[in-house]
KOLNUBA-176991 format. One record per atom (N, C-alpha, C): residue in one letter; x, y, z. Coordinates in steps of 0.001 Angstrom, whole numbers, padded with zeros to 6 digits, always signed. Example, Ala and Ser with C-alpha at 12.3 -4.5 7.8 and 13.67 -1.06 7.14 Angstrom:
KOLNUBA-176991
a+013190-005690+007800a+012300-004500+007800a+013200-003300+007800s+012850-002250+007080s+013670-001060+007140s+012900+000030+007870
//
This chain:
KOLNUBA-176991
m+180672+026232+123333m+180637+025641+124206m+178782+026482+125391w+178835+027378+124922w+176906+027889+125135w+176316+027050+124528i+176245+027180+123539i+175522+026236+122189i+175345+024397+122982v+176256+024068+123585v+176113+022633+124287v+175231+023096+125267l+175683+023903+126192l+175028+023967+127678l+173400+024218+127386a+172845+025096+126778a+171776+025150+126135a+171135+023683+125259l+171658+023133+124585l+171200+022133+124361l+170909+021077+125153i+171802+020745+126166i+172117+019654+127339i+170571+020229+128353l+170340+021460+128253l+169386+022538+129365l+168023+021836+128372l+167847+022104+127504l+166837+022156+126234l+166399+020522+126912l+167600+019347+126721l+167042+018079+126775l+166417+017762+127978m+166945+018283+129018m+166702+018070+130412m+165104+018615+130697i+165295+019305+130252i+163489+020193+130359i+162860+019490+129376y+162916+018936+128422y+162258+018263+127546y+162209+016780+128552g+163304+015756+128773g+162940+014827+129721g+162145+015188+130924f+162304+016394+131574f+161071+016800+132670f+159804+016465+132379w+159692+017010+131046w+157849+017567+130736w+157289+016118+130118e+158586+014980+129556e+157814+013918+129155e+157763+012287+130374d+158085+012900+130914d+158242+011912+132194d+156923+012640+133297r+156808+013965+133339r+155663+014433+133743r+153893+013912+132781n+154168+014248+131602n+153323+013939+131063n+153046+012090+130715h+153747+011274+131311h+153508+010341+131060h+152860+010072+132237q+153195+010373+133285q+153015+010033+134805q+151330+010443+134762r+150779+011743+134555r+149740+011689+133744r+148538+010843+133313n+149149+010643+131857n+148848+009260+131300n+148509+008108+131927l+149886+007454+132665l+149685+006641+133696l+148494+006651+134962d+148145+007821+135453d+147641+008394+136750d+145623+007945+136004s+145625+008050+134268s+144825+008109+133849s+144122+006648+133908i+144971+005861+134192i+144296+004181+133635i+144478+003788+135257p+142987+003335+135379p+143414+003019+136822p+143980+001486+137444v+143964+000847+136326v+144399-000637+136535v+145271-000933+135544r+146499-001073+136050r+148017-001525+135137r+148472-002453+135400i+148277-003952+134165i+149156-005353+134890i+149802-005418+134376h+151221-005691+134731h+152549-006166+133987h+152730-007298+134416v+153010-008368+133450v+153077-010309+133139v+154634-010183+132845n+155179-010828+133543n+156666-011513+133227n+156269-013180+133755g+157890-013421+133624g+157624-014688+133912g+158634-015732+132507s+159362-016540+132963s+160107-017495+131800s+158978-017862+130775r+157901-018405+131006r+157178-019292+130011r+155461-018695+130443g+154888-018739+128796g+153635-018191+129254g+153093-016929+129478k+153963-015805+129565k+153723-014534+129287k+152467-014057+128215s+152539-014557+127289s+151593-014209+126355s+150262-014733+126304s+150178-015959+126817s+148785-016821+127132s+148242-015793+128008v+149124-016020+128977v+148745-015116+130208v+148088-013669+129902t+149128-012875+129232t+148346-011976+129046t+147165-011955+128527r+147319-012493+127623r+145783-012780+126446r+144661-013079+127175l+144781-014371+128449l+143495-014851+129059l+143187-013597+130110i+144192-012851+130815i+143627-011810+131365i+142932-010849+130768g+143328-010225+129443g+142633-009237+128724g+141356-010042+128487a+141237-011105+127592a+139687-011566+127537a+139025-011596+128860g+139362-012085+129699g+138862-012416+131348g+138048-011005+131074l+138927-009874+131837l+138315-008264+131922l+137744-007803+130720r+137331-008022+129406r+136521-007787+128597r+135887-008370+129020a+135283-009552+129155a+133761-010112+129098a+133444-009870+130834g+134326-009169+131432g+133575-008889+132849g+132829-007287+132833g+133366-006664+131398g+132591-005337+130845g+133523-004701+130732k+134685-004929+130949k+136187-003902+131344k+136569-003311+129637r+136822-002043+129865r+137530-001536+128654r+139162-001785+128933v+139639-002372+128302v+141169-003411+128160v+141427-003018+127079l+142849-002397+127335l+143926-002776+125956l+144799-003293+126582t+144893-004928+125511t+146361-005970+125728t+147374-005633+124792r+148626-005574+125212r+149816-006217+124146r+150713-007145+124642t+150648-008011+123592t+151772-009203+123779t+152994-008656+123198t+154193-009386+123704t+155229-009277+122669t+155870-010420+122270g+157011-010780+121861g+157589-012470+121139g+157855-011812+120293s+157487-013274+119215s+157841-013208+117827s+156640-012304+116640k+155228-012448+117708k+154254-011827+116781k+153759-011066+117508p+154448-010043+118292p+154223-008399+119312p+152420-008387+118326r+151546-008594+119218r+149877-007762+119118r+149429-007015+119978i+148885-006208+119678i+147936-005624+120212i+146497-005692+120320i+145340-005593+121064i+143834-006522+121058i+143352-005090+121762v+142763-004283+121029v+141879-002975+122284v+140602-003546+122182e+139609-002713+123052e+138658-003036+124054e+137439-003885+123396n+137522-004124+121750n+136330-004772+121181n+136645-006288+120793g+138438-006713+121418g+138485-007677+120875g+139698-007761+119444e+139483-006846+119086e+139580-006662+117596e+141571-006806+118082e+142413-007574+117122e+143898-007015+116907e+144345-006641+116089s+145607-006036+116394s+146892-005561+115180s+147696-006012+115611p+148769-006124+114742p+150194-006474+114635p+151223-004890+115215v+151896-005011+115786v+152546-003836+116578v+153926-003908+115505i+153933-002653+114939i+155086-002163+113762i+155999-001447+114652r+157150-002483+113842r+158292-001646+114553r+158987-001438+113874p+159763-000433+113757p+160820+000097+112797p+161545-000590+112514g+162786-001101+114220g+163609-001543+114200g+163298-002861+114953r+164652-003141+115972r+164651-004353+116847r+163815-003642+118055a+163031-004798+119172a+162302-004668+120208a+162954-003274+121173n+162136-002335+121623n+162936-001129+121989n+161973-001079+123450i+162167-001020+124686i+161453-000997+125743i+160679+000884+125682i+161314+001557+124808i+160472+002922+125128i+158880+002683+123967e+158998+001569+123632e+157310+001037+123030e+156308+000979+124257q+157080+001062+125237q+155707+001257+126693q+155197+002313+126599l+155659+003644+126553l+155216+004752+126168l+154215+004926+125066k+154621+004523+123900k+153666+004616+123158k+152237+003700+123294i+152427+002490+123920i+150936+001952+124044i+150826+002457+125058v+151224+003355+125903v+150297+003729+127207v+149533+005400+126538r+150191+005831+125966r+149207+006810+124883r+148536+006543+124082r+148669+005402+123210r+147282+005073+122583r+146453+004247+123682a+146843+003645+124673a+145311+003388+125962a+144932+004144+126138v+145421+005829+127184v+144957+006590+126985v+143731+007240+125929s+143988+007282+124640s+143441+007612+123697s+142284+007284+123401r+141987+005707+123872r+141178+004871+123745r+140525+004819+125105r+140579+005749+126193r+140159+005982+127460r+139555+004247+127978v+140321+003529+127897v+140095+002000+128309v+140855+002465+130141e+140377+001477+130732e+140131+001031+132198e+141269+000444+132776v+141615-000521+131818v+142573-001645+132316v+143999-001817+131196v+144985-001451+131499v+146104-002268+130232v+146664-003237+131031v+146946-004614+130080v+147842-005496+130064v+148888-005598+129583l+150166-005399+130060l+151501-005391+129442l+152139-007012+129994e+152596-007496+128542e+153849-008242+128765e+155046-007722+128821w+155556-008145+129542w+157175-007679+129794w+157805-007746+128741m+158682-006434+128615m+159704-006235+127369m+161004-006192+128290g+162305-006783+127407g+163798-006575+128234g+163874-007854+128695i+165269-008399+127997i+165708-009335+128779i+166774-008934+130022q+167515-007728+129422q+168745-008111+130753q+167863-007115+132282p+168335-007675+133457p+167854-007304+134414p+167514-005562+134516h+168797-005004+134153h+167866-003405+134617h+166907-002922+133421l+167033-003601+132258l+165741-003158+131437l+164180-003547+131721q+164251-004619+132551q+163396-004900+133723q+162724-004162+134421y+163568-003531+135172y+163703-002856+136348y+162715-001180+135461v+163800-000550+134748v+163153+000391+134021v+161625+000335+133336s+161371-000850+132802s+160393-001010+132447s+159357-000607+133453e+159402-001720+134528e+158678-001550+135205e+157862-000115+136204h+159657-000177+137009h+159064+001390+137669h+159060+002890+137381q+159577+002535+135871q+159701+003888+135314q+158524+004325+134033m+158415+003103+133273m+157539+003321+132130m+155821+002774+132481v+155944+001777+133013v+154156+001074+133622v+154184+001094+134803r+154904+001107+135578r+154270+001144+137165r+152933+000712+137755s+152856-000557+137640s+151773-001216+137566s+151038-001164+138773t+150260-002067+138909t+149490-001726+140044t+148830-003354+140571v+149043-004059+139573v+149167-005872+139478v+150331-006237+138973g+150567-006654+139699g+152215-007966+138957g+151672-009322+138433v+152305-009508+137806v+151880-011123+137300v+153374-011839+136966i+153836-012953+137959i+154986-013995+137496i+154793-015011+137476t+154438-015471+135661t+153990-016817+135439t+154757-018156+136684n+156204-017922+136029n+156995-019145+136419n+158774-018757+136856v+159154-019555+137018v+160710-019196+137056v+161060-020980+136132r+161506-020397+135164r+162226-021472+134570r+163502-021397+133957p+164828-022290+132973p+165579-021847+132995p+166039-021560+131694d+165075-020548+131184d+165090-019575+129792d+166454-018738+130211h+167135-018048+129165h+167606-016672+128935h+168916-016807+130282l+169342-018105+130717l+170645-017748+132058l+171105-016679+131691d+172134-016608+130179d+173398-016001+130133d+172694-014774+130119e+171858-014338+130388e+171281-012946+130302e+170555-012642+132007m+169950-013550+132798m+169854-013462+133498m+169811-014845+134913g+171177-015336+134592g+171116-016270+135320g+172670-015906+136260p+173660-016911+136502p+173415-018274+135720p+173073-019217+136556t+172367-019227+137697t+171392-020166+138414t+169967-019673+138501l+168693-020625+138344l+167613-019887+138988l+167453-019161+139689e+167666-019273+141237e+167963-018365+141929e+168113-016735+141376e+169723-016762+140582e+169768-015552+140236e+168593-015514+139473l+168101-016117+138444l+166758-015462+137492l+165826-014950+137636a+165297-015723+139323a+163920-015552+140186a+164252-013947+140763d+165332-013564+140804d+165707-012405+141519d+165323-011340+140461s+166395-011660+139252s+165673-011001+138088s+164369-010633+137061l+164080-011817+137709l+162275-011573+137130l+161380-010520+138328c+161919-010898+139383c+161157-009839+140264c+161453-008429+140317n+162801-007901+139387n+162542-006527+139018n+161316-005754+138539t+160059-006371+137758t+159407-005891+137533t+157885-006218+138767i+158554-006458+139726i+157525-006373+141241i+156871-005052+141233p+155821-004588+141284p+155579-003427+141715p+155780-002507+142877g+155550-001493+143101g+155882-000936+144405g+154630-000399+145004g+153993-001710+145913g+152493-001398+146386g+151405-002164+144860g+150408-002477+145748g+149695-003074+144808g+149535-004650+144946v+149522-005636+144707v+149316-007196+144697v+150055-007530+143611l+150939-008923+143404l+151214-009710+142834l+150648-011056+142714f+150557-011635+141976f+150012-013030+141584f+151258-013723+140734t+151136-014988+141756t+152102-015788+140839t+151874-017046+141033t+152369-018104+139890t+151851-019534+140349t+153138-020494+140769e+154525-019839+140772e+155405-020096+140836e+156171-020670+142289k+156309-022222+142787k+155941-023070+143521k+157362-023078+144271e+158279-023291+143741e+159881-023635+143763e+160423-022695+144823h+160210-021017+143766h+161323-020163+144184h+160300-019108+144602l+158821-019129+145217l+158147-018671+146137l+158811-018218+147129q+159648-018051+147741q+160072-017632+149341q+160886-016221+148279t+161524-016114+147088t+162470-015453+146616t+161547-014075+146101i+160194-015032+145750i+159099-013677+145252i+159078-012743+146375q+158103-013732+147491q+157673-013326+148318q+158828-011877+149019r+159959-012631+149276r+161049-011692+149974r+161249-010335+149333w+161032-010055+148093w+161167-009054+147096w+159624-008201+147022a+158734-009444+147336a+157186-008681+147355a+157132-007937+148902d+158082-008536+149745d+157668-007420+151177d+158857-006422+151229l+160037-006421+150104l+160851-005272+149873l+159685-004185+149150n+159169-004184+148589n+158411-003547+148013n+157182-003138+148039f+156584-003681+149462f+155621-003335+150235f+154000-003782+149757l+154080-005127+149042l+152783-005021+148326l+152415-006909+148875h+151340-007278+148205h+150489-008105+148918h+151072-009388+147933c+151244-010718+147823c+151671-011662+147006c+150874-013037+147212k+150137-013075+146010k+149416-014230+146115k+149551-015357+145315w+149651-016905+146307w+150440-017738+144990w+149362-018518+144617m+148946-018564+143399m+147864-019218+142771m+148190-020467+142188n+147451-021826+142589n+147178-022803+142823n+146293-023463+141531i+147293-023806+140074i+146870-024063+138646i+146280-025348+138893q+146817-026230+139527q+146443-027912+139735q+145283-027776+139306g+143927-027000+139722g+142631-026843+139764g+141984-026290+138620v+142666-025800+137651v+142645-025778+136421v+142246-026875+135563n+140791-026654+135022n+140561-027962+134280n+139939-027537+132539e+139447-029288+132068e+139638-028516+130665e+138758-027809+130362a+137506-027593+131019a+136592-026727+130395a+136814-025392+130781f+137575-024821+131857f+138270-023654+131689f+139000-023262+130365i+140034-024082+130179i+140763-023697+128853i+140127-023814+127979s+139080-024530+127525s+138209-024981+126230s+137216-023029+125877h+137166-022573+127362h+135963-021990+126992h+136388-019849+126740y+138184-020361+127413y+138544-018880+127702y+140333-019129+126380l+140696-019985+126473l+142106-020097+125772l+142149-020505+124499c+141975-019361+123505c+142036-019869+122349c+143213-019583+121753r+143082-019868+120092r+144790-020171+119419r+145352-018487+119132r+146189-017999+118851r+146618-016652+119025r+145824-016116+117369n+145952-017148+116448n+145557-016604+115450n+143745-016873+115182r+143486-017056+116267r+141332-016540+116772r+141038-017372+115873e+141264-018555+115860e+140532-019686+115281e+139708-020308+116453e+138819-021287+116587e+137883-021902+117317e+138659-022270+119011p+138225-022418+119818p+138763-023326+120625p+139213-024719+120551r+140488-024913+121117r+140725-026399+120532r+139922-027374+121096t+140210-028184+120586t+139538-029431+120326t+139517-030240+121771t+138383-031052+122192t+138319-031839+123574t+140110-032691+123829s+140156-033395+122498s+141431-034458+121944s+142503-033739+122771n+143048-032343+122261n+143784-031894+122553n+143746-030720+123875l+142666-030659+124665l+142944-030199+125900l+143476-030467+127371q+143577-032017+127102q+144544-032374+127903q+145623-032349+127803h+146479-032162+126380h+147980-032100+126390h+147789-030541+126664l+147128-029539+126360l+147561-028255+126740l+147287-027870+128132l+146886-028309+128797l+146645-028449+130477l+147842-028870+130808t+148047-029881+130804t+149527-030737+130815t+150909-029845+131309r+150885-028805+129628r+151717-028068+129517r+151544-026456+130127l+150604-026420+130654l+150231-025131+131400l+150669-025652+132958q+150375-026636+133592q+150743-027337+134613q+152034-026834+135062s+153109-027712+134103s+154264-027644+133841s+154985-026706+133492g+154408-025339+132829g+154892-024325+132916g+155588-024135+131142c+155151-025106+130711c+156233-024960+129543c+155194-024246+128394l+154221-023601+129322l+153896-022715+127519l+154315-021073+127663
//
Protein backbone atom coordinates (compact mmCIF):
# COMPACT_ATOMS: atom_id res chain seq x y z
CA UNK A 1 0.00 0.00 0.00
CA UNK A 2 2.76 2.47 0.94
CA UNK A 3 4.61 1.62 -2.26
CA UNK A 4 1.55 2.48 -4.33
CA UNK A 5 1.08 5.79 -2.50
CA UNK A 6 4.78 6.60 -2.95
CA UNK A 7 4.55 5.92 -6.68
CA UNK A 8 1.47 8.12 -6.99
CA UNK A 9 3.25 10.92 -5.12
CA UNK A 10 6.30 10.62 -7.37
CA UNK A 11 4.11 10.76 -10.47
CA UNK A 12 2.37 13.87 -9.15
CA UNK A 13 5.71 15.55 -8.44
CA UNK A 14 7.00 14.63 -11.89
CA UNK A 15 3.82 15.94 -13.52
CA UNK A 16 4.13 19.23 -11.64
CA UNK A 17 7.80 19.54 -12.60
CA UNK A 18 7.05 18.72 -16.25
CA UNK A 19 4.29 21.33 -16.41
CA UNK A 20 6.50 24.04 -14.85
CA UNK A 21 9.35 23.20 -17.21
CA UNK A 22 7.04 23.29 -20.22
CA UNK A 23 5.64 26.64 -19.15
CA UNK A 24 9.18 28.05 -18.93
CA UNK A 25 9.82 26.73 -22.44
CA UNK A 26 6.68 28.43 -23.74
CA UNK A 27 7.61 31.70 -22.05
CA UNK A 28 10.96 31.67 -23.86
CA UNK A 29 9.17 31.71 -27.25
CA UNK A 30 7.64 35.19 -27.65
CA UNK A 31 5.19 34.34 -30.45
CA UNK A 32 3.28 31.05 -30.66
CA UNK A 33 0.87 30.60 -33.58
CA UNK A 34 -1.66 27.74 -33.56
CA UNK A 35 -3.36 26.98 -36.89
CA UNK A 36 -6.72 25.17 -36.91
CA UNK A 37 -9.62 24.79 -39.33
CA UNK A 38 -11.28 22.26 -41.59
CA UNK A 39 -9.11 22.69 -44.68
CA UNK A 40 -5.93 24.46 -45.67
CA UNK A 41 -4.14 24.12 -42.33
CA UNK A 42 -0.85 22.77 -43.70
CA UNK A 43 -0.72 25.31 -46.53
CA UNK A 44 -1.50 28.21 -44.20
CA UNK A 45 1.01 26.98 -41.61
CA UNK A 46 3.73 26.83 -44.25
CA UNK A 47 2.76 30.22 -45.66
CA UNK A 48 2.86 31.94 -42.26
CA UNK A 49 6.24 30.40 -41.47
CA UNK A 50 7.68 31.36 -44.86
CA UNK A 51 6.43 34.93 -44.56
CA UNK A 52 7.91 35.38 -41.10
CA UNK A 53 11.25 33.90 -42.17
CA UNK A 54 11.30 36.27 -45.13
CA UNK A 55 10.79 39.09 -42.63
CA UNK A 56 13.91 38.08 -40.73
CA UNK A 57 12.33 36.12 -37.87
CA UNK A 58 13.75 32.87 -36.51
CA UNK A 59 10.81 30.51 -37.02
CA UNK A 60 10.17 26.82 -36.46
CA UNK A 61 7.14 25.41 -38.29
CA UNK A 62 5.46 22.04 -37.80
CA UNK A 63 2.80 20.63 -40.12
CA UNK A 64 0.76 17.50 -39.52
CA UNK A 65 -1.35 15.42 -41.90
CA UNK A 66 -0.22 12.35 -43.82
CA UNK A 67 3.35 13.69 -44.16
CA UNK A 68 4.16 15.72 -41.04
CA UNK A 69 7.16 17.99 -41.43
CA UNK A 70 9.35 20.29 -39.35
CA UNK A 71 10.72 23.39 -41.06
CA UNK A 72 13.50 25.12 -39.15
CA UNK A 73 14.68 28.71 -39.21
CA UNK A 74 16.82 28.38 -42.35
CA UNK A 75 13.97 26.77 -44.32
CA UNK A 76 15.30 23.21 -44.17
CA UNK A 77 12.68 20.48 -43.81
CA UNK A 78 12.73 17.11 -42.09
CA UNK A 79 10.01 14.52 -41.47
CA UNK A 80 8.43 14.12 -38.06
CA UNK A 81 9.46 10.64 -36.89
CA UNK A 82 6.70 8.91 -34.94
CA UNK A 83 7.15 5.49 -33.28
CA UNK A 84 3.40 4.88 -33.57
CA UNK A 85 0.21 6.82 -34.16
CA UNK A 86 0.11 10.60 -33.89
CA UNK A 87 -0.23 11.84 -30.31
CA UNK A 88 -0.70 15.38 -29.05
CA UNK A 89 2.21 14.80 -26.63
CA UNK A 90 4.27 15.52 -29.74
CA UNK A 91 3.56 19.21 -29.10
CA UNK A 92 5.80 19.13 -26.00
CA UNK A 93 8.71 17.72 -27.99
CA UNK A 94 8.29 20.33 -30.72
CA UNK A 95 8.33 23.13 -28.15
CA UNK A 96 11.51 21.74 -26.58
CA UNK A 97 13.11 21.57 -30.01
CA UNK A 98 12.09 25.16 -30.74
CA UNK A 99 13.63 26.30 -27.45
CA UNK A 100 16.88 24.47 -28.19
CA UNK A 101 17.10 26.32 -31.50
CA UNK A 102 16.33 29.67 -29.83
CA UNK A 103 13.59 30.62 -32.26
CA UNK A 104 11.42 33.69 -31.88
CA UNK A 105 8.26 32.16 -33.35
CA UNK A 106 6.68 28.71 -33.57
CA UNK A 107 3.90 28.01 -36.07
CA UNK A 108 2.11 24.78 -35.20
CA UNK A 109 -0.63 23.04 -37.11
CA UNK A 110 -3.35 21.74 -34.80
CA UNK A 111 -3.33 18.10 -33.72
CA UNK A 112 -6.26 15.96 -32.57
CA UNK A 113 -9.77 15.70 -33.99
CA UNK A 114 -11.73 15.13 -30.78
CA UNK A 115 -12.89 18.40 -29.17
CA UNK A 116 -11.32 17.66 -25.77
CA UNK A 117 -7.95 16.96 -27.42
CA UNK A 118 -8.17 20.27 -29.25
CA UNK A 119 -8.74 22.03 -25.94
CA UNK A 120 -5.85 20.26 -24.21
CA UNK A 121 -3.53 20.89 -27.18
CA UNK A 122 -4.16 24.64 -27.02
CA UNK A 123 -4.71 25.47 -23.37
CA UNK A 124 -2.15 23.13 -21.82
CA UNK A 125 0.48 22.51 -24.50
CA UNK A 126 0.67 25.44 -26.94
CA UNK A 127 -0.97 28.37 -25.13
CA UNK A 128 -0.72 30.37 -28.31
CA UNK A 129 -0.44 34.12 -28.56
CA UNK A 130 -1.99 34.09 -32.06
CA UNK A 131 -4.78 31.79 -33.19
CA UNK A 132 -5.82 30.94 -36.74
CA UNK A 133 -9.02 29.24 -37.96
CA UNK A 134 -8.83 28.80 -41.70
CA UNK A 135 -12.47 27.86 -42.35
CA UNK A 136 -15.40 25.65 -41.29
CA UNK A 137 -16.24 22.89 -43.76
CA UNK A 138 -18.16 19.57 -43.47
CA UNK A 139 -15.17 17.42 -42.51
CA UNK A 140 -14.89 15.04 -39.50
CA UNK A 141 -18.55 15.51 -38.65
CA UNK A 142 -18.61 12.14 -36.87
CA UNK A 143 -16.13 13.44 -34.30
CA UNK A 144 -16.96 17.16 -34.21
CA UNK A 145 -20.48 17.43 -35.62
CA UNK A 146 -23.00 16.42 -36.62
CA UNK A 147 -23.84 20.00 -37.67
CA UNK A 148 -21.56 22.70 -39.04
CA UNK A 149 -22.46 24.91 -36.08
CA UNK A 150 -21.24 22.23 -33.67
CA UNK A 151 -18.13 21.76 -35.80
CA UNK A 152 -17.43 25.50 -35.57
CA UNK A 153 -17.79 25.28 -31.78
CA UNK A 154 -15.34 22.37 -31.74
CA UNK A 155 -12.74 24.24 -33.81
CA UNK A 156 -12.99 27.13 -31.37
CA UNK A 157 -11.46 24.93 -28.67
CA UNK A 158 -8.08 26.10 -29.97
CA UNK A 159 -8.89 29.79 -29.58
CA UNK A 160 -6.18 31.21 -27.29
CA UNK A 161 -6.90 32.98 -24.03
CA UNK A 162 -6.07 36.57 -24.87
CA UNK A 163 -4.05 37.70 -27.87
CA UNK A 164 -5.54 37.77 -31.35
CA UNK A 165 -7.38 35.38 -33.68
CA UNK A 166 -7.39 35.48 -37.48
CA UNK A 167 -9.99 33.70 -39.60
CA UNK A 168 -11.29 33.69 -43.17
CA UNK A 169 -14.55 31.97 -42.15
CA UNK A 170 -17.55 34.15 -42.94
CA UNK A 171 -20.66 31.97 -42.56
CA UNK A 172 -19.85 30.99 -38.97
CA UNK A 173 -18.06 34.19 -38.01
CA UNK A 174 -20.59 35.00 -35.28
CA UNK A 175 -19.86 31.68 -33.56
CA UNK A 176 -16.12 32.32 -33.72
CA UNK A 177 -16.60 35.89 -32.49
CA UNK A 178 -18.67 34.64 -29.53
CA UNK A 179 -15.88 32.27 -28.49
CA UNK A 180 -13.31 35.01 -29.02
CA UNK A 181 -15.25 37.31 -26.68
CA UNK A 182 -15.40 34.56 -24.04
CA UNK A 183 -11.61 34.22 -24.26
CA UNK A 184 -11.00 37.99 -24.16
CA UNK A 185 -9.19 38.25 -27.48
CA UNK A 186 -9.54 40.28 -30.63
CA UNK A 187 -10.96 38.45 -33.67
CA UNK A 188 -9.93 39.66 -37.12
CA UNK A 189 -11.78 38.46 -40.20
CA UNK A 190 -9.53 38.31 -43.27
CA UNK A 191 -11.05 38.82 -46.71
CA UNK A 192 -9.11 36.54 -49.07
CA UNK A 193 -11.04 37.66 -52.14
CA UNK A 194 -8.26 40.18 -52.65
CA UNK A 195 -5.60 37.46 -52.85
CA UNK A 196 -4.20 37.54 -56.37
CA UNK A 197 -2.16 35.20 -58.53
CA UNK A 198 1.07 37.14 -58.03
CA UNK A 199 0.81 36.71 -54.26
CA UNK A 200 0.33 32.95 -54.53
CA UNK A 201 3.06 32.62 -57.15
CA UNK A 202 5.54 34.39 -54.90
CA UNK A 203 4.79 32.67 -51.59
CA UNK A 204 3.05 29.34 -52.10
CA UNK A 205 5.24 26.53 -53.37
CA UNK A 206 4.56 22.84 -53.66
CA UNK A 207 5.10 20.77 -50.53
CA UNK A 208 8.04 18.96 -52.08
CA UNK A 209 9.79 22.32 -52.54
CA UNK A 210 9.59 22.54 -56.31
CA UNK A 211 9.54 25.90 -58.06
CA UNK A 212 6.37 27.98 -57.64
CA UNK A 213 3.40 26.76 -59.63
CA UNK A 214 3.12 27.83 -63.24
CA UNK A 215 0.78 30.64 -64.26
CA UNK A 216 -1.56 28.17 -65.97
CA UNK A 217 -2.20 26.49 -62.62
CA UNK A 218 -2.49 29.60 -60.48
CA UNK A 219 -6.10 30.44 -61.28
CA UNK A 220 -7.18 26.93 -60.31
CA UNK A 221 -5.19 27.21 -57.07
CA UNK A 222 -6.65 30.62 -56.27
CA UNK A 223 -10.19 29.35 -56.85
CA UNK A 224 -9.59 26.43 -54.49
CA UNK A 225 -8.10 28.69 -51.84
CA UNK A 226 -11.01 31.11 -51.95
CA UNK A 227 -13.58 28.29 -51.80
CA UNK A 228 -11.83 26.62 -48.86
CA UNK A 229 -10.87 23.50 -50.77
CA UNK A 230 -7.19 23.65 -49.83
